[in-house]
Each structure stands twice: as structure tokens, then as C-alpha cells.
Residue frames relative to the residue before (quaternion, step in Angstrom):
aa qw qx qy qz dx dy dz
M 1.0000 0.0000 0.0000 0.0000 0.00 0.00 0.00
N 0.6761 0.4807 -0.2843 0.4806 3.50 0.92 -0.96
Q 0.6341 0.5359 -0.3294 0.4497 3.54 1.10 -0.77
N 0.6486 0.5095 -0.3156 0.4692 3.62 1.00 -0.83
H 0.6311 0.5363 -0.3246 0.4569 3.56 1.03 -0.82
S 0.6558 0.5145 -0.3072 0.4593 3.56 0.99 -0.84
K 0.6397 0.5244 -0.3238 0.4593 3.56 1.07 -0.81
K 0.6480 0.5144 -0.3162 0.4642 3.58 0.99 -0.87
K 0.6440 0.5267 -0.3184 0.4544 3.55 0.97 -0.87
L 0.6564 0.5052 -0.3031 0.4711 3.55 0.97 -0.93
Y 0.6189 0.5574 -0.3326 0.4424 3.59 1.06 -0.84
F 0.6951 0.4682 -0.2803 0.4680 3.58 0.84 -0.98
I 0.6169 0.5375 -0.3505 0.4558 3.59 1.06 -0.66
V 0.6681 0.5013 -0.2964 0.4632 3.56 0.94 -0.95
V 0.6723 0.4943 -0.2956 0.4650 3.57 0.88 -0.98
G 0.6604 0.5154 -0.3059 0.4525 3.57 0.91 -0.89
T 0.6438 0.5187 -0.3148 0.4662 3.54 1.02 -0.84
M 0.6550 0.5129 -0.3093 0.4606 3.57 0.98 -0.89
M 0.6458 0.5149 -0.3212 0.4633 3.58 0.99 -0.81
L 0.6374 0.5289 -0.3229 0.4580 3.55 1.01 -0.84
I 0.6433 0.5215 -0.3159 0.4630 3.56 1.00 -0.86
V 0.6535 0.5193 -0.3067 0.4574 3.56 0.95 -0.94
L 0.6762 0.4935 -0.2973 0.4591 3.56 0.88 -0.95
T 0.6548 0.5096 -0.3099 0.4643 3.55 0.96 -0.88
T 0.6694 0.4972 -0.2971 0.4652 3.54 0.91 -0.96
S 0.6383 0.5312 -0.3270 0.4510 3.57 0.97 -0.86
G 0.6391 0.5300 -0.3245 0.4532 3.55 1.02 -0.79
L 0.6564 0.4989 -0.3065 0.4757 3.52 1.01 -0.85
L 0.6612 0.5008 -0.3127 0.4627 3.55 0.95 -0.87
A 0.6276 0.5361 -0.3402 0.4506 3.56 1.01 -0.79
E 0.6559 0.5002 -0.3100 0.4728 3.54 1.05 -0.78
M 0.6698 0.5117 -0.2978 0.4482 3.56 0.99 -0.89
F 0.7954 0.2570 -0.1124 0.5373 3.54 0.99 -0.87
A 0.1254 0.8077 -0.5587 0.1403 3.55 0.94 0.90
D 0.6109 -0.5662 0.4070 0.3749 3.55 -1.14 0.60
I 0.2934 -0.7994 0.4979 0.1642 3.58 -0.32 1.23
F 0.6560 0.4894 -0.3212 0.4765 3.58 1.26 -0.11
S 0.4645 0.6426 -0.4736 0.3835 3.58 1.22 0.13
K 0.5987 -0.5788 0.4059 0.3766 3.57 -1.09 0.63
K 0.6197 0.5521 -0.3404 0.4419 3.58 1.03 -0.77
S 0.6820 0.4850 -0.2864 0.4665 3.57 0.90 -0.94
I 0.6489 0.5178 -0.3267 0.4518 3.60 0.92 -0.87
L 0.6505 0.5057 -0.3153 0.4708 3.59 0.92 -0.88
S 0.6513 0.5281 -0.3162 0.4438 3.56 0.93 -0.89
Q 0.6811 0.4815 -0.2869 0.4711 3.58 0.92 -0.91
M 0.6425 0.5167 -0.3311 0.4589 3.57 0.97 -0.78
R 0.6513 0.5075 -0.3169 0.4668 3.57 0.90 -0.87
K 0.6689 0.5224 -0.3039 0.4329 3.54 0.88 -0.98
V 0.6845 0.4748 -0.2820 0.4759 3.59 0.89 -0.95
C 0.6720 0.4983 -0.3025 0.4567 3.57 0.90 -0.91
D 0.6665 0.5061 -0.3054 0.4544 3.59 0.89 -0.92
W 0.6649 0.5029 -0.3182 0.4513 3.56 0.90 -0.90
Q 0.6942 0.4762 -0.2945 0.4522 3.60 0.86 -0.91
L 0.6086 0.5342 -0.3553 0.4670 3.60 1.05 -0.65
A 0.7128 0.4504 -0.2480 0.4770 3.57 1.01 -0.82
N 0.7719 0.2877 -0.1459 0.5478 3.59 1.25 -0.36
P 0.0312 -0.8154 0.5780 -0.0035 3.62 0.49 1.11
V 0.5066 -0.6625 0.4609 0.3033 3.56 -1.00 0.85
S 0.4631 -0.7245 0.4354 0.2665 3.55 -0.61 1.13
F 0.5813 0.5896 -0.3806 0.4118 3.60 1.07 -0.66
N 0.7074 0.4695 -0.2631 0.4582 3.56 1.01 -0.80
A 0.4923 0.6890 -0.4250 0.3198 3.58 1.23 -0.32
K 0.5901 0.5754 -0.3720 0.4271 3.59 1.16 -0.52
N 0.7824 0.1285 -0.0536 0.6070 3.54 1.15 -0.56
D 0.1486 -0.8719 0.4619 0.0661 3.51 0.55 1.28
N 0.7140 0.4266 -0.2600 0.4905 3.58 1.18 -0.38
D 0.4004 0.7522 -0.4661 0.2378 3.59 1.18 0.26
W 0.7474 -0.4407 0.2845 0.4079 3.51 -1.36 0.17
A 0.6168 0.5696 -0.3633 0.4039 3.61 1.00 -0.73
R 0.7057 0.4223 -0.2569 0.5077 3.55 0.91 -0.90
A 0.6009 0.5539 -0.3613 0.4489 3.58 1.07 -0.64
A 0.6397 0.5118 -0.3268 0.4713 3.59 1.00 -0.79
F 0.6192 0.5387 -0.3460 0.4547 3.59 1.02 -0.72
Y 0.7027 0.4814 -0.2906 0.4360 3.58 0.87 -0.89
T 0.5185 0.5619 -0.4480 0.4634 3.60 1.18 -0.14
G 0.6569 0.4989 -0.2931 0.4834 3.56 1.13 -0.69
V 0.5974 0.5450 -0.3593 0.4658 3.58 1.09 -0.65
M 0.6673 0.4853 -0.3042 0.4761 3.58 0.95 -0.84
A 0.6223 0.5208 -0.3413 0.4743 3.59 1.06 -0.68
T 0.6331 0.5208 -0.3254 0.4713 3.58 1.08 -0.70
Y 0.6326 0.5167 -0.3354 0.4695 3.57 1.00 -0.75
R 0.6872 0.4860 -0.2983 0.4501 3.58 0.81 -0.95
T 0.6697 0.4937 -0.2971 0.4686 3.59 1.11 -0.62
T 0.7802 0.3502 -0.1748 0.4879 3.58 0.88 -0.94
Q 0.2410 -0.7737 0.5270 0.2562 3.56 1.19 -0.67
D 0.3925 0.6991 -0.4884 0.3446 3.57 1.17 0.64
A 0.4222 -0.7521 0.4519 0.2279 3.57 -0.50 1.20
R 0.5159 0.6440 -0.4276 0.3691 3.61 1.16 -0.37
Y 0.6869 0.4783 -0.2862 0.4663 3.57 0.98 -0.81
L 0.6112 0.5206 -0.3423 0.4881 3.56 1.09 -0.64
D 0.6534 0.5125 -0.3089 0.4636 3.57 0.97 -0.84
A 0.6411 0.5251 -0.3280 0.4536 3.59 0.99 -0.80
A 0.6746 0.4855 -0.2935 0.4723 3.58 0.92 -0.90
T 0.6444 0.5181 -0.3194 0.4629 3.58 1.02 -0.78
A 0.6597 0.5058 -0.3114 0.4605 3.59 0.91 -0.90
W 0.6384 0.5206 -0.3256 0.4642 3.58 0.99 -0.82
S 0.6741 0.4908 -0.2903 0.4694 3.59 0.91 -0.89
E 0.6574 0.5151 -0.3055 0.4573 3.57 0.95 -0.86
S 0.5978 0.5884 -0.3638 0.4051 3.59 1.11 -0.63
F 0.7151 0.3704 -0.2426 0.5409 3.60 1.27 -0.32
D 0.4273 -0.7085 0.4508 0.3350 3.54 1.31 0.14
W 0.6128 -0.6044 0.3214 0.3949 3.55 1.13 0.83
K 0.4984 0.6480 -0.4307 0.3824 3.59 1.13 0.62
L 0.4373 -0.6375 0.5605 0.2970 3.52 -1.25 0.52
A 0.6565 -0.5208 0.3585 0.4113 3.57 -1.25 0.09
E 0.6992 -0.5225 0.3163 0.3715 3.53 -1.32 0.24
R 0.6262 0.5331 -0.3579 0.4423 3.63 1.09 -0.53
L 0.3490 -0.7976 0.4554 0.1862 3.54 -0.08 1.33
R 0.7940 0.3686 -0.1685 0.4532 3.56 0.79 -1.03
H 0.6057 0.6052 -0.3539 0.3763 3.60 1.16 -0.28
A 0.4430 -0.7381 0.4465 0.2443 3.57 -0.56 1.21
D 0.5593 0.6044 -0.3989 0.4034 3.61 1.06 -0.63
D 0.7227 0.4542 -0.2408 0.4620 3.54 0.98 -0.88
H 0.5966 0.5344 -0.3720 0.4691 3.58 1.28 0.14
A 0.5052 0.7276 -0.3937 0.2459 3.56 1.22 -0.56
K 0.6825 0.4967 -0.3287 0.4236 3.59 0.88 -0.76
G 0.4746 0.6602 -0.4390 0.3823 3.57 1.27 -0.09
Q 0.5424 0.6097 -0.4096 0.4077 3.61 1.18 -0.41
T 0.6861 0.4622 -0.2820 0.4859 3.58 0.95 -0.86
Y 0.6025 0.5504 -0.3627 0.4499 3.60 0.98 -0.77
L 0.7063 0.4769 -0.2702 0.4480 3.57 0.86 -0.97
E 0.6157 0.5180 -0.3547 0.4762 3.60 1.08 -0.59
L 0.6550 0.4900 -0.3116 0.4835 3.56 1.02 -0.75
Y 0.6080 0.5412 -0.3462 0.4664 3.57 1.06 -0.71
D 0.6197 0.5588 -0.3386 0.4348 3.57 0.99 -0.81
L 0.7034 0.4474 -0.2548 0.4900 3.58 1.13 -0.64
K 0.8186 0.3036 -0.1058 0.4758 3.58 0.95 -0.90
K 0.2585 -0.8246 0.4724 0.1734 3.60 1.29 -0.32
D 0.3733 0.7007 -0.5168 0.3203 3.57 0.98 0.84
P 0.4190 -0.7460 0.4520 0.2523 3.65 -0.42 1.16
Q 0.5647 0.6079 -0.3917 0.3978 3.59 1.11 -0.57
M 0.6140 0.5992 -0.3420 0.3834 3.57 1.07 -0.72
I 0.7972 0.2737 -0.1353 0.5208 3.60 1.08 -0.60
A 0.3865 0.7546 -0.4677 0.2499 3.60 1.26 0.02
D 0.7056 0.4518 -0.2835 0.4665 3.60 0.85 -0.91
I 0.5846 0.5559 -0.3713 0.4597 3.59 1.13 -0.56
Q 0.6507 0.5065 -0.3113 0.4724 3.56 0.92 -0.88
H 0.6531 0.5185 -0.3166 0.4520 3.57 0.88 -0.93
T 0.6521 0.5309 -0.3155 0.4398 3.58 0.94 -0.91
F 0.7549 0.3953 -0.2336 0.4683 3.58 0.70 -1.02
D 0.5611 0.5570 -0.3954 0.4674 3.57 1.15 -0.41
S 0.6502 0.5138 -0.3090 0.4666 3.56 1.01 -0.83
L 0.6639 0.4984 -0.3067 0.4656 3.58 0.97 -0.82
M 0.6688 0.4921 -0.3076 0.4646 3.58 0.97 -0.78
A 0.6263 0.5334 -0.3372 0.4578 3.57 1.17 -0.50
N 0.7753 0.1566 -0.0831 0.6062 3.56 1.26 -0.47
P 0.0269 0.8741 -0.4847 0.0167 3.60 0.70 1.07
K 0.1317 -0.7267 0.6649 0.1114 3.48 -1.37 0.49
P 0.6322 -0.5411 0.3701 0.4130 3.62 -1.10 0.43
G 0.6348 -0.5442 0.3916 0.3841 3.55 -1.19 0.53
R 0.6616 0.5196 -0.3096 0.4432 3.57 0.99 -0.76
E 0.6605 0.4674 -0.3160 0.4954 3.58 1.24 -0.17
D 0.7493 0.3589 -0.2221 0.5102 3.61 0.83 -0.90
W 0.7625 0.2356 -0.1402 0.5860 3.62 1.11 -0.65
W 0.1128 0.8699 -0.4679 0.1079 3.54 0.86 1.06
W 0.7177 0.3286 -0.2307 0.5689 3.63 1.26 -0.17
C 0.5899 -0.6556 0.3363 0.3303 3.55 -0.91 0.94
D 0.5445 0.6221 -0.4030 0.3927 3.63 1.11 -0.51
A 0.5835 0.6172 -0.3615 0.3847 3.55 1.12 -0.74
L 0.6396 0.5604 -0.3304 0.4095 3.58 1.13 -0.58
F 0.6085 0.4502 -0.3676 0.5403 3.55 1.32 0.14
M 0.6821 0.5581 -0.2949 0.3692 3.56 0.90 -0.95
A 0.8333 0.2704 -0.1082 0.4698 3.59 0.73 -1.05
P 0.6420 0.5727 -0.3644 0.3565 3.66 0.76 -0.86
P 0.6698 0.4813 -0.3451 0.4480 3.68 0.81 -0.74
V 0.5922 0.5613 -0.3679 0.4459 3.57 1.14 -0.57
L 0.6665 0.4951 -0.3014 0.4689 3.57 0.89 -0.90
A 0.6563 0.5147 -0.3185 0.4504 3.58 0.93 -0.87
K 0.6903 0.4647 -0.2776 0.4800 3.58 0.92 -0.90
L 0.6128 0.5479 -0.3460 0.4523 3.58 1.10 -0.67
A 0.6276 0.5336 -0.3330 0.4589 3.58 1.02 -0.78
V 0.6521 0.4988 -0.3138 0.4770 3.58 1.01 -0.80
A 0.6737 0.5190 -0.2973 0.4340 3.57 0.90 -0.94
T 0.7827 0.3439 -0.1633 0.4925 3.58 0.97 -0.85
G 0.3752 -0.7214 0.4927 0.3100 3.57 1.17 -0.54
D 0.5134 0.6573 -0.4024 0.3774 3.58 1.28 0.26
Q 0.3707 -0.7711 0.4871 0.1751 3.55 -0.42 1.30
R 0.5419 0.6473 -0.4029 0.3537 3.60 1.12 -0.55
Y 0.6362 0.5400 -0.3406 0.4332 3.59 1.02 -0.73
L 0.6491 0.4933 -0.3195 0.4830 3.60 1.05 -0.66
D 0.6254 0.5309 -0.3393 0.4603 3.57 1.00 -0.76
F 0.6584 0.5001 -0.2960 0.4782 3.56 0.97 -0.90
L 0.6205 0.5459 -0.3284 0.4573 3.58 0.98 -0.86
N 0.7053 0.4735 -0.2811 0.4465 3.58 0.72 -1.02
T 0.6356 0.5287 -0.3288 0.4566 3.58 0.98 -0.81
M 0.6974 0.4733 -0.2649 0.4685 3.56 0.89 -0.98
F 0.6805 0.5196 -0.3021 0.4191 3.56 0.80 -1.02
W 0.7543 0.4172 -0.2433 0.4448 3.56 0.71 -1.01
D 0.5774 0.5266 -0.3931 0.4845 3.57 1.22 -0.24
A 0.6392 0.4983 -0.3179 0.4920 3.60 1.01 -0.79
H 0.6152 0.5521 -0.3317 0.4546 3.58 1.05 -0.79
E 0.6666 0.5044 -0.3035 0.4572 3.57 0.83 -0.95
F 0.6720 0.5186 -0.2785 0.4494 3.55 1.08 -0.81
L 0.8230 0.3185 -0.1117 0.4570 3.60 0.81 -1.04
Y 0.6350 0.5796 -0.3196 0.3983 3.59 1.18 -0.45
D 0.2709 -0.7340 0.5998 0.1680 3.55 -1.00 0.87
P 0.3189 -0.8012 0.4727 0.1817 3.62 -0.32 1.19
Q 0.6207 0.5200 -0.3577 0.4651 3.60 1.21 -0.25
E 0.7612 0.3609 -0.1941 0.5026 3.59 0.85 -0.95
H 0.2757 -0.7781 0.5087 0.2446 3.59 1.25 -0.43
L 0.5574 0.5301 -0.4090 0.4908 3.52 0.97 1.03
F 0.4377 -0.6969 0.5116 0.2471 3.56 -1.27 0.43
Y 0.3932 -0.6443 0.5983 0.2690 3.51 -1.15 0.71
R 0.5629 -0.5964 0.4337 0.3733 3.57 -1.07 0.60
D 0.7395 -0.2115 0.1473 0.6219 3.59 1.00 -0.84
Q 0.7450 -0.4455 0.2524 0.4276 3.58 -1.24 0.15
S 0.5638 0.6052 -0.3972 0.3975 3.61 1.14 -0.38
Y 0.6873 0.4662 -0.2786 0.4823 3.60 1.25 -0.27
F 0.3822 0.7548 -0.4723 0.2474 3.60 1.23 -0.05
N 0.8100 0.1906 -0.0798 0.5488 3.59 0.95 -0.84
K 0.4723 0.6737 -0.4426 0.3566 3.58 1.25 0.30
K 0.1823 -0.7992 0.5687 0.0676 3.56 -0.80 1.08
T 0.5087 -0.6164 0.5071 0.3227 3.55 -1.25 0.52
P 0.7030 -0.4443 0.3169 0.4560 3.64 -1.21 0.11
Q 0.6943 0.4393 -0.2696 0.5023 3.60 1.19 -0.50
G 0.5748 -0.6348 0.3563 0.3738 3.58 1.29 0.26
K 0.5170 0.6335 -0.4225 0.3910 3.60 1.20 0.41
K 0.6286 -0.5211 0.4086 0.4079 3.56 -1.26 0.33
T 0.3835 -0.7339 0.5200 0.2098 3.55 -1.10 0.74
F 0.1006 0.7638 -0.6273 0.1144 3.53 -0.57 1.23
W 0.3197 -0.7834 0.5171 0.1297 3.51 -0.68 1.21
A 0.5132 -0.6834 0.4287 0.2929 3.56 -0.81 1.06
R 0.7181 0.4365 -0.2908 0.4574 3.60 0.64 -1.00
G 0.6005 0.5658 -0.3652 0.4312 3.58 1.03 -0.70
N 0.7002 0.4361 -0.2673 0.4981 3.57 0.94 -0.87
G 0.5800 0.5576 -0.3654 0.4682 3.57 1.21 -0.47
W 0.5999 0.5490 -0.3476 0.4667 3.56 1.05 -0.76
V 0.6930 0.4903 -0.2928 0.4400 3.57 0.83 -0.99
M 0.6718 0.4885 -0.3165 0.4582 3.61 0.83 -0.90
A 0.6641 0.4917 -0.3083 0.4713 3.58 0.95 -0.84
G 0.6508 0.5128 -0.3164 0.4620 3.58 0.97 -0.81
T 0.6314 0.5443 -0.3287 0.4439 3.56 1.05 -0.79
V 0.7002 0.4466 -0.2935 0.4734 3.60 0.84 -0.87
R 0.6346 0.5201 -0.3447 0.4559 3.60 1.10 -0.55
V 0.5859 0.5075 -0.3671 0.5142 3.58 1.23 -0.33
L 0.6814 0.5050 -0.2887 0.4443 3.57 0.86 -0.96
Q 0.5219 0.6487 -0.4060 0.3768 3.60 1.16 -0.51
V 0.8267 0.2216 -0.0611 0.5135 3.54 0.94 -0.91
L 0.5118 0.6539 -0.4286 0.3560 3.60 1.20 -0.23
P 0.4599 -0.6809 0.4833 0.3020 3.63 -0.77 0.93
K 0.5383 -0.6576 0.4252 0.3115 3.56 -0.98 0.85
D 0.6774 0.4732 -0.3030 0.4748 3.59 1.17 -0.41
N 0.4145 0.6903 -0.4899 0.3343 3.59 1.24 0.19
P 0.5779 -0.6344 0.3847 0.3399 3.62 -0.88 0.90
A 0.7348 0.4213 -0.2380 0.4753 3.61 1.08 -0.64
Y 0.3800 0.7662 -0.4664 0.2259 3.60 1.24 -0.13
E 0.7075 0.4590 -0.2682 0.4657 3.59 0.78 -0.98
K 0.5983 0.5600 -0.3628 0.4435 3.59 1.13 -0.54
Y 0.6446 0.5033 -0.3219 0.4771 3.58 0.99 -0.78
I 0.6404 0.5136 -0.3286 0.4671 3.59 0.98 -0.78
A 0.6438 0.5205 -0.3198 0.4608 3.59 0.95 -0.88
L 0.6387 0.5212 -0.3218 0.4658 3.58 1.01 -0.80
L 0.6391 0.5249 -0.3244 0.4591 3.58 0.91 -0.90
R 0.6956 0.4810 -0.2812 0.4536 3.60 0.86 -0.92
E 0.6316 0.5255 -0.3332 0.4624 3.57 1.02 -0.77
M 0.6892 0.4692 -0.2806 0.4754 3.56 0.83 -0.97
A 0.6243 0.5544 -0.3448 0.4290 3.59 0.96 -0.84
A 0.6626 0.5054 -0.3141 0.4548 3.59 0.91 -0.86
S 0.6755 0.4886 -0.2969 0.4657 3.59 0.94 -0.84
V 0.6854 0.4853 -0.2885 0.4598 3.57 0.89 -0.93
K 0.6017 0.5673 -0.3500 0.4400 3.59 1.03 -0.76
A 0.6822 0.5342 -0.2877 0.4079 3.56 0.90 -0.97
I 0.7666 0.3470 -0.1854 0.5075 3.61 1.14 -0.46
Q 0.3213 0.7389 -0.5239 0.2763 3.59 1.16 0.51
G 0.4830 -0.6730 0.4786 0.2912 3.57 -0.99 0.81
K 0.6411 -0.5390 0.3848 0.3879 3.56 -1.23 0.45
D 0.6776 0.4720 -0.2842 0.4871 3.59 1.19 -0.54
G 0.6147 -0.5789 0.3358 0.4174 3.58 1.29 0.16
L 0.6952 0.4486 -0.2702 0.4924 3.59 1.23 -0.28
W 0.4022 -0.6891 0.5474 0.2524 3.54 -1.25 0.50
R 0.4341 -0.6680 0.5394 0.2729 3.55 -1.26 0.50
P 0.6705 -0.5345 0.3221 0.4012 3.61 -1.12 0.56
S 0.7353 0.2912 -0.1865 0.5830 3.60 1.07 -0.74
L 0.3778 -0.8067 0.4010 0.2139 3.55 -0.15 1.31
L 0.7788 0.3467 -0.1913 0.4865 3.60 0.89 -0.82
D 0.7661 0.2374 -0.1506 0.5779 3.59 1.25 -0.10
E 0.1682 -0.8348 0.5166 0.0897 3.56 0.19 1.26
S 0.5910 0.5837 -0.3726 0.4138 3.60 1.18 -0.39
E 0.5308 0.6369 -0.4171 0.3724 3.61 1.19 -0.38
V 0.7502 -0.0273 0.0213 0.6603 3.57 1.06 -0.84
P 0.1211 -0.8714 0.4723 0.0549 3.60 0.20 1.26
H 0.5167 0.6031 -0.4411 0.4180 3.55 0.74 1.06
P 0.5513 -0.5817 0.4616 0.3802 3.61 -1.16 0.42
E 0.1152 -0.7720 0.6202 0.0786 3.56 -1.23 0.41
T 0.2895 -0.8366 0.4478 0.1252 3.56 -0.51 1.19
S 0.6171 0.5536 -0.3905 0.4003 3.64 0.98 -0.51
G 0.6585 0.4773 -0.3074 0.4940 3.59 0.92 -0.86
T 0.6315 0.5420 -0.3235 0.4503 3.57 0.99 -0.87
A 0.6838 0.4925 -0.2969 0.4492 3.59 0.86 -0.93
F 0.6415 0.5006 -0.3334 0.4761 3.60 1.00 -0.72
F 0.6281 0.5152 -0.3365 0.4763 3.60 0.99 -0.76
C 0.6500 0.5343 -0.3085 0.4437 3.56 0.89 -0.99
Y 0.6379 0.5330 -0.3050 0.4646 3.56 1.00 -0.88
A 0.6952 0.4775 -0.2832 0.4565 3.57 0.82 -0.98
F 0.6386 0.5136 -0.3273 0.4704 3.59 0.96 -0.81
A 0.6846 0.4920 -0.2944 0.4502 3.59 0.81 -1.00
W 0.6389 0.5141 -0.3295 0.4678 3.58 0.96 -0.83
G 0.6658 0.5129 -0.3076 0.4461 3.59 0.90 -0.89
I 0.6367 0.5092 -0.3232 0.4804 3.58 1.03 -0.76
N 0.6759 0.5171 -0.2982 0.4322 3.57 0.86 -0.96
R 0.7260 0.4019 -0.2370 0.5051 3.60 1.12 -0.60
G 0.5221 -0.6660 0.3996 0.3524 3.58 1.26 0.13
L 0.4970 0.6700 -0.4173 0.3603 3.59 1.22 0.35
L 0.7343 0.2478 -0.1786 0.6063 3.57 1.26 -0.36
D 0.5267 -0.6602 0.4377 0.3085 3.57 -0.94 0.90
K 0.4491 -0.7289 0.4525 0.2495 3.56 -0.65 1.13
T 0.6382 0.5406 -0.3308 0.4370 3.58 0.93 -0.86
E 0.7123 0.4635 -0.2499 0.4641 3.55 0.98 -0.87
Y 0.8208 0.3265 -0.1298 0.4504 3.55 0.83 -0.98
L 0.5094 0.6469 -0.4421 0.3557 3.63 1.12 -0.28
P 0.6285 0.5210 -0.3608 0.4510 3.66 0.92 -0.67
V 0.6062 0.5498 -0.3510 0.4551 3.58 1.09 -0.67
V 0.6673 0.4984 -0.2918 0.4703 3.57 0.93 -0.93
K 0.6696 0.5084 -0.3056 0.4470 3.57 0.88 -0.94
N 0.6657 0.4945 -0.3066 0.4673 3.57 0.93 -0.86
A 0.6493 0.5149 -0.3167 0.4615 3.58 1.01 -0.81
W 0.6747 0.4944 -0.3008 0.4581 3.59 0.88 -0.93
E 0.6282 0.5158 -0.3351 0.4764 3.60 1.00 -0.74
G 0.6689 0.5058 -0.3008 0.4541 3.56 0.92 -0.91
L 0.6580 0.5131 -0.3103 0.4555 3.57 0.95 -0.86
N 0.6830 0.5116 -0.2984 0.4276 3.57 0.88 -0.91
K 0.5610 0.5915 -0.3886 0.4295 3.59 1.18 -0.41
Y 0.7624 0.3621 -0.1821 0.5045 3.55 1.14 -0.62
V 0.4808 0.5629 -0.4935 0.4566 3.55 1.11 0.76
T 0.3484 -0.7542 0.5146 0.2120 3.57 -0.54 1.13
K 0.6762 -0.4958 0.3453 0.4215 3.56 -1.24 0.28
E 0.6394 0.5114 -0.3252 0.4732 3.59 1.23 -0.44
G 0.5866 -0.5964 0.3673 0.4065 3.59 1.16 -0.59
K 0.4791 0.6562 -0.4514 0.3689 3.60 1.21 0.26
L 0.2941 -0.7315 0.5893 0.1761 3.56 -0.89 0.96
Q 0.2433 -0.8048 0.5326 0.0968 3.56 -0.64 1.19
W 0.7861 0.3614 -0.2568 0.4307 3.55 -1.41 0.02
V 0.3751 0.6937 -0.5195 0.3289 3.60 0.98 0.84
Q 0.4015 -0.7177 0.5063 0.2595 3.59 -0.58 1.08
P 0.5084 -0.6621 0.4544 0.3109 3.60 -0.87 0.90
I 0.7033 -0.4336 0.3481 0.4430 3.54 -1.32 0.22
G 0.2634 0.7532 -0.5588 0.2259 3.54 -0.83 1.02
A 0.4277 -0.7056 0.5088 0.2458 3.54 -1.27 -0.30
S 0.7703 0.2516 -0.1361 0.5699 3.59 1.24 0.16
P 0.6489 -0.4523 0.3903 0.4712 3.58 -1.23 0.08
D 0.1229 0.8097 -0.5551 0.1453 3.57 -0.62 1.09
K 0.7379 -0.4313 0.3000 0.4236 3.52 -1.35 0.25
V 0.0319 0.7667 -0.6404 0.0316 3.54 -1.12 0.78
T 0.1488 -0.7772 0.6057 0.0835 3.57 -1.08 0.74
I 0.6811 -0.5007 0.3420 0.4104 3.54 -1.25 0.36
D 0.6730 0.5169 -0.3003 0.4355 3.61 1.08 -0.62
N 0.5423 0.6393 -0.4033 0.3668 3.61 1.20 -0.32
Y 0.0998 0.7589 -0.6398 0.0692 3.55 -1.05 0.86
Q 0.0096 -0.7742 0.6328 0.0040 3.54 -1.26 0.49
E 0.6386 -0.5729 0.3559 0.3706 3.55 -1.17 0.54
Y 0.6331 0.5265 -0.3576 0.4406 3.60 0.99 -0.66
G 0.5897 0.5641 -0.3704 0.4436 3.59 1.13 -0.51
A 0.6551 0.4919 -0.2986 0.4896 3.56 0.96 -0.89
G 0.6401 0.5332 -0.3290 0.4446 3.59 0.96 -0.83
A 0.6594 0.5017 -0.3054 0.4693 3.57 0.96 -0.86
F 0.6241 0.5371 -0.3322 0.4601 3.60 1.01 -0.80
L 0.6763 0.4945 -0.2921 0.4613 3.58 0.93 -0.89
L 0.6148 0.5262 -0.3436 0.4765 3.59 1.06 -0.70
A 0.6540 0.5111 -0.3111 0.4629 3.58 0.94 -0.90
G 0.6644 0.5144 -0.3051 0.4483 3.56 0.88 -0.93
S 0.6420 0.5466 -0.3277 0.4262 3.57 0.99 -0.81
E 0.6911 0.4448 -0.2803 0.4959 3.60 1.10 -0.62
I 0.6332 0.5162 -0.3380 0.4673 3.60 0.99 -0.72
Y 0.5840 0.5902 -0.3547 0.4298 3.57 1.12 -0.68
K 0.6828 0.5020 -0.2799 0.4510 3.58 1.09 -0.74
M 0.5771 0.6196 -0.3708 0.3816 3.58 1.22 -0.36
E 0.4178 -0.6500 0.5649 0.2894 3.52 -1.25 0.49
């Protein structure tokens, strides 16, 4: 009798222990594999990436603290503020802008040096301080007084992210239609110069018009085309629907979306060379994040079909989140360059984090 009692007691101890292990393990697994599309998870990832990048500025960019790489990151900081309503991010963007006295860089005609005007204008939208946009106005007034064709001033496709959203937001801030007219003239001339109407993708610049990949395919750079898609939606964010070019921007977004969708990797990420993944056979997160942002924004505004493109966004977001470390560093970001090039898992850059934050801000809005 005593022996049977001991066996029963041992049985319940073993079963109870096993149940405890299962429950504990399940809890850990649930935490590890939380729904990355839940609002809680998206906010957590955005905070983590933004906080880590703010605390770890890329030393290469320190020589030129106002350059395009950091400016692209701060578009993401502002997206994080608008998503979380956490004043820390607004304060960070304000402090960064104040450190330049709200001025653009010295190169009047170079679109890279206009990029941080996007953050100035978002802050102006909140605070309405004319000082925040005075130098932006002066810069573009000077350019409009001595204009050059888009293919000359915006001769590389990255420029279509750096400057056009600034002009579009400046027109809204000032009510001055001239900035939109100038934007449209410049943008569509650069488009005519760099856009391949068969592939519906942009060459990085004219040096790639006849450059083939090792497999004999056209060379289209993932991040370069990510810049264009992201820049296009950031123009559409504020462009009046009755603007003569409004439908042209939408048509461009849809054309590029169809082409980019068709070449998404099985892991949800795109490779640096869009038409020849063997050229650089590694994932690349900055181009992927910009694509993800543009797709999600288009779906949210009813400009891209949700049934067709939501799987693209979900696959991209899942792929991107695999490469966010527990500290918040986004990995597999191709270093600063101008073409499909080598990338390793350890590579990171501020524009990659900025693109991730932009993507998260739009996915957060989805049902």
C-alpha cells in the first residue's frame, strides 16, 4: 500500500514537472515568436531600432553630420514620433535640426544636401516657426532663379528621395505653387532620363545605361530603386489631388510596385542587384525596407491592391525583423555606395534604420 502510494506520488511529481516545463517553454516561445504584426510588437521594434541607432551614430557620417545618410534616418525618427507620440523622438529630431541652425548644407545644387529639409518641414508643421524653413526657402528660391534640367541637378536616382519631398512639403507650408511646378519639371525630366520603360525600374545614373551584370542582365540597384519608390510616396503624401502630375506619380508607383513585387526573394528581402541575384547573392535590408514602406503606404491609401500587395509587405516585414538584433541593430545594410555591391550581416547604416522605421510606421496603421 505504501509502495503504491509512493508510486502515485512520484507519478504526479513527474507529470507536474513536465507540465511546468511545457508551460514555461510555451511562454518563452510565445515571447520569442510574438505576432510581429501586432501593434505592440511593431511599436516595440520601432522603439528598439530607433533607440539603438540614436545611441550608436555611424562614425563614418560624423565627418558630415548633416549628410543624407543621417537625414534619411531622421525621417524615420519623425515617423517613430508620430507613431508612438513619445516626445523623446521629437526632442531628438529638434535637437539635431537646431544643431545646424535649421540650415541646409553649403552645396546649393546637390540634392543630398537638401534631404534634412524633410525633417525641418515636419517640425515646422508642428511648431510653425518660420525660422525652421527660412533657409530651405532661400535655397530653392535661388535654384528656381537659375534652373537647370532635372537630368543635370538630379542626375542620380537617389536624388528623387532627397529633394522632391522637401519641395512638396515646402509648397504646403508656404502655399506657394511655384515649388510644385519646379518639383514636377525637375522630377519628370530626371524620370525621362533614368527610367527604363520596359523594366519599370530606374538606373542609378547614366553610367549604368549599358552596364550588364555577370549574367548579362541590366543593372538595377535595389536601394537606388528603393529611394525612388519611397521618395515618390513622400511626394504623394502631400501633393494635392488636383495637381496636374498627381496621376503620373500614382502610375509610377504602380508600375514600379508590379516590377519590384515580381523579384522579391523567397525570404521576403530583395538582393542588391534586382534582376540578377547571383551578382551579390545576399539579402539587403535598406532597399527592402524602403520597398516595404512604399508598398505599405500605397495599400493604406488605396493606391495599391491590398489582396495583391499585402503578402509582399508581410514577407518583407518578417524578413526584416529576422535581422534586427536584440539590441536593435538592423543588419545586412549595404554600405554607402552607388551600385549593387558586397554586403555582410554585420553591415549597418543610419539610412537602413530610417527606412525600417518608415516601414514600421505604415504597417502599424494596417488592420
